[in-house]
C-alpha positions as CSV (number, residue, x, y, z in Angstrom):
1,M,-64.4,-24.0,-59.9
2,Y,-67.6,-22.7,-58.3
3,L,-67.6,-20.4,-55.4
4,V,-70.9,-21.3,-53.6
5,D,-72.9,-18.3,-52.4
6,T,-74.6,-18.2,-49.1
7,N,-78.1,-18.6,-50.2
8,V,-77.0,-21.7,-52.3
9,I,-75.2,-23.6,-49.6
10,S,-78.2,-22.6,-47.1
11,A,-80.8,-24.2,-49.3
12,G,-79.5,-27.5,-47.8
13,A,-79.9,-26.2,-44.2
14,P,-82.1,-28.4,-41.9
15,T,-84.4,-25.4,-41.4
16,K,-85.5,-25.4,-45.1
17,A,-88.9,-26.7,-45.4
18,V,-88.5,-27.9,-49.1
19,A,-85.3,-29.8,-50.2
20,L,-84.2,-28.6,-53.7
21,V,-83.5,-31.8,-55.3
22,E,-82.0,-30.7,-58.6
23,L,-79.9,-28.3,-56.7
24,T,-78.6,-31.2,-54.5
25,K,-78.1,-33.5,-57.4
26,W,-76.0,-30.7,-59.3
27,M,-74.0,-30.0,-56.2
28,D,-73.3,-33.6,-55.6
29,E,-72.0,-34.3,-59.2
30,H,-69.8,-31.1,-58.8
31,S,-68.7,-31.5,-55.4
32,T,-64.8,-31.6,-55.9
33,Q,-65.3,-28.3,-57.8
34,L,-67.2,-26.4,-55.2
35,Y,-65.8,-23.8,-52.8
36,L,-67.0,-21.7,-49.8
37,S,-66.0,-18.3,-48.8
38,V,-65.1,-17.6,-45.1
39,V,-67.5,-14.9,-45.5
40,T,-70.2,-17.5,-46.1
41,V,-69.3,-19.2,-43.0
42,A,-69.4,-16.1,-41.1
43,K,-72.9,-15.3,-42.4
44,I,-74.2,-18.8,-41.3
45,E,-72.5,-18.4,-37.8
46,D,-74.3,-15.1,-37.5
47,G,-77.7,-16.9,-38.2
48,I,-76.9,-19.4,-35.6
49,A,-76.1,-16.7,-33.2
50,K,-79.2,-14.9,-33.8
51,A,-81.1,-18.2,-33.4
52,R,-79.5,-18.5,-30.1
53,R,-80.3,-14.7,-29.2
54,E,-84.0,-15.4,-30.2
55,R,-83.7,-18.6,-27.7
56,A,-84.3,-20.9,-30.7
57,R,-82.1,-23.4,-29.2
58,R,-83.2,-26.5,-31.4
59,K,-82.8,-24.4,-34.5
60,A,-79.3,-23.3,-33.4
61,A,-78.3,-26.7,-32.5
62,D,-79.5,-28.2,-35.8
63,L,-77.9,-25.5,-37.8
64,M,-74.5,-25.8,-36.0
65,A,-74.5,-29.6,-36.6
66,W,-75.1,-28.9,-40.3
67,L,-72.5,-26.2,-40.6
68,D,-69.9,-28.7,-38.9
69,T,-70.9,-31.2,-41.7
70,V,-70.6,-28.7,-44.4
71,L,-67.1,-27.6,-43.2
72,H,-65.9,-31.2,-42.8
73,L,-67.2,-31.9,-46.4
74,Y,-65.5,-28.7,-47.8
75,G,-62.4,-29.2,-45.8
76,D,-59.5,-27.2,-47.5
77,R,-62.0,-25.5,-50.1
78,V,-63.1,-22.8,-47.7
79,L,-61.3,-19.9,-49.2
80,A,-59.9,-17.1,-47.1
81,F,-60.9,-13.4,-47.1
82,D,-57.7,-11.0,-46.7
83,V,-57.0,-7.5,-46.8
84,A,-56.8,-7.0,-50.6
85,V,-60.3,-8.7,-51.0
86,G,-61.6,-6.5,-48.3
87,G,-60.3,-3.4,-50.2
88,R,-62.1,-4.5,-53.6
89,C,-65.2,-5.2,-51.6
90,R,-65.3,-2.0,-50.1
91,S,-64.8,-0.2,-53.5
92,L,-67.3,-2.4,-55.2
93,G,-69.9,-1.6,-52.1
94,T,-69.3,2.0,-52.6
95,H,-69.9,1.9,-56.4
96,A,-73.1,-0.3,-55.7
97,S,-74.5,2.6,-53.1
98,R,-73.7,5.6,-55.8
99,I,-75.7,3.3,-58.4
100,R,-78.6,2.8,-56.0
101,Y,-78.6,6.5,-54.9
102,M,-78.6,7.6,-58.7
103,E,-81.4,5.1,-59.6
104,C,-83.6,6.3,-56.6
105,R,-83.2,9.9,-57.4
106,A,-84.3,9.2,-61.1
107,Q,-87.2,7.1,-60.1
108,R,-88.6,8.7,-57.0
109,G,-86.8,12.0,-56.7
110,C,-84.9,10.9,-53.6
111,Q,-83.1,13.7,-51.7
112,Q,-81.1,11.4,-49.5
113,N,-79.1,8.2,-50.0
114,P,-81.4,5.3,-50.0
115,N,-78.7,3.4,-47.8
116,T,-78.8,6.1,-45.1
117,P,-80.9,5.2,-42.0
118,R,-83.7,7.7,-41.3
Protein backbone atom coordinates (compact mmCIF):
# COMPACT_ATOMS: atom_id res chain seq x y z
CA MET A 1 0.00 0.00 0.00
CA TYR A 2 1.28 3.45 -0.96
CA LEU A 3 -0.24 6.78 0.06
CA VAL A 4 0.26 9.12 -2.90
CA ASP A 5 1.22 12.64 -1.86
CA THR A 6 -0.36 15.69 -3.46
CA ASN A 7 2.79 16.68 -5.34
CA VAL A 8 3.09 13.16 -6.80
CA ILE A 9 -0.50 12.88 -8.06
CA SER A 10 -0.32 16.48 -9.30
CA ALA A 11 2.65 15.60 -11.47
CA GLY A 12 0.12 14.06 -13.84
CA ALA A 13 -2.15 17.11 -13.93
CA PRO A 14 -2.91 18.61 -17.34
CA THR A 15 -1.33 21.90 -16.28
CA LYS A 16 2.13 20.35 -16.00
CA ALA A 17 4.36 21.20 -18.93
CA VAL A 18 6.49 18.06 -18.72
CA ALA A 19 5.13 14.57 -18.18
CA LEU A 20 7.17 12.41 -15.83
CA VAL A 21 7.27 9.22 -17.86
CA GLU A 22 9.02 7.03 -15.27
CA LEU A 23 6.67 8.16 -12.50
CA THR A 24 3.62 7.50 -14.67
CA LYS A 25 4.94 4.06 -15.59
CA TRP A 26 5.59 3.19 -11.93
CA MET A 27 2.13 4.40 -10.90
CA ASP A 28 0.50 2.38 -13.68
CA GLU A 29 2.37 -0.76 -12.57
CA HIS A 30 1.31 -0.26 -8.93
CA SER A 31 -2.12 1.26 -9.48
CA THR A 32 -4.05 -1.21 -7.31
CA GLN A 33 -1.71 -0.47 -4.38
CA LEU A 34 -2.02 3.33 -4.57
CA TYR A 35 -4.24 5.34 -2.26
CA LEU A 36 -5.11 9.01 -1.92
CA SER A 37 -5.97 10.97 1.18
CA VAL A 38 -9.07 13.11 1.22
CA VAL A 39 -6.66 15.89 2.26
CA THR A 40 -4.95 15.58 -1.13
CA VAL A 41 -8.33 15.90 -2.82
CA ALA A 42 -9.05 19.02 -0.73
CA LYS A 43 -5.70 20.56 -1.72
CA ILE A 44 -6.41 19.95 -5.40
CA GLU A 45 -9.91 21.40 -5.00
CA ASP A 46 -8.31 24.45 -3.36
CA GLY A 47 -6.03 24.87 -6.38
CA ILE A 48 -9.05 24.67 -8.68
CA ALA A 49 -10.86 27.30 -6.61
CA LYS A 50 -7.79 29.54 -6.79
CA ALA A 51 -7.71 29.21 -10.58
CA ARG A 52 -11.39 30.22 -10.68
CA ARG A 53 -10.73 33.24 -8.43
CA GLU A 54 -7.94 34.28 -10.78
CA ARG A 55 -10.36 33.87 -13.70
CA ALA A 56 -8.27 31.09 -15.24
CA ARG A 57 -11.43 29.32 -16.36
CA ARG A 58 -9.77 26.96 -18.84
CA LYS A 59 -7.18 25.88 -16.27
CA ALA A 60 -9.89 25.34 -13.65
CA ALA A 61 -12.00 23.31 -16.08
CA ASP A 62 -9.04 21.18 -17.14
CA LEU A 63 -8.07 20.51 -13.53
CA MET A 64 -11.66 19.67 -12.56
CA ALA A 65 -11.97 17.17 -15.42
CA TRP A 66 -8.61 15.65 -14.42
CA LEU A 67 -9.65 15.43 -10.75
CA ASP A 68 -12.93 13.74 -11.74
CA THR A 69 -10.89 11.14 -13.66
CA VAL A 70 -8.49 10.65 -10.74
CA LEU A 71 -11.38 10.15 -8.32
CA HIS A 72 -13.01 7.66 -10.70
CA LEU A 73 -9.75 5.71 -11.01
CA TYR A 74 -9.06 5.66 -7.27
CA GLY A 75 -12.68 4.90 -6.35
CA ASP A 76 -12.75 3.47 -2.84
CA ARG A 77 -9.01 4.01 -2.43
CA VAL A 78 -9.50 7.58 -1.17
CA LEU A 79 -8.81 7.47 2.55
CA ALA A 80 -10.79 9.47 5.09
CA PHE A 81 -9.38 11.99 7.53
CA ASP A 82 -11.00 11.73 10.95
CA VAL A 83 -10.71 13.45 14.34
CA ALA A 84 -8.03 11.06 15.60
CA VAL A 85 -5.87 11.70 12.55
CA GLY A 86 -6.50 15.44 12.86
CA GLY A 87 -5.28 15.40 16.46
CA ARG A 88 -2.14 13.54 15.47
CA CYS A 89 -1.45 16.01 12.67
CA ARG A 90 -1.92 18.92 15.07
CA SER A 91 0.65 17.50 17.49
CA LEU A 92 3.08 16.79 14.64
CA GLY A 93 2.60 20.34 13.32
CA THR A 94 3.28 21.82 16.75
CA HIS A 95 6.40 19.71 17.12
CA ALA A 96 7.63 20.72 13.64
CA SER A 97 7.05 24.40 14.45
CA ARG A 98 9.14 24.10 17.60
CA ILE A 99 11.95 22.43 15.70
CA ARG A 100 11.92 25.14 13.00
CA TYR A 101 11.97 27.83 15.70
CA MET A 102 14.93 26.23 17.49
CA GLU A 103 16.83 25.84 14.20
CA CYS A 104 16.13 29.45 13.29
CA ARG A 105 17.37 30.70 16.65
CA ALA A 106 20.52 28.59 16.38
CA GLN A 107 21.31 29.69 12.83
CA ARG A 108 20.10 33.27 12.68
CA GLY A 109 19.44 34.33 16.21
CA CYS A 110 15.71 34.70 15.59
CA GLN A 111 13.80 36.36 18.39
CA GLN A 112 10.42 35.51 16.94
CA ASN A 113 8.84 32.23 15.90
CA PRO A 114 9.61 31.93 12.13
CA ASN A 115 6.04 30.74 11.51
CA THR A 116 4.49 33.87 12.98
CA PRO A 117 3.39 36.48 10.43
CA ARG A 118 5.20 39.78 10.79
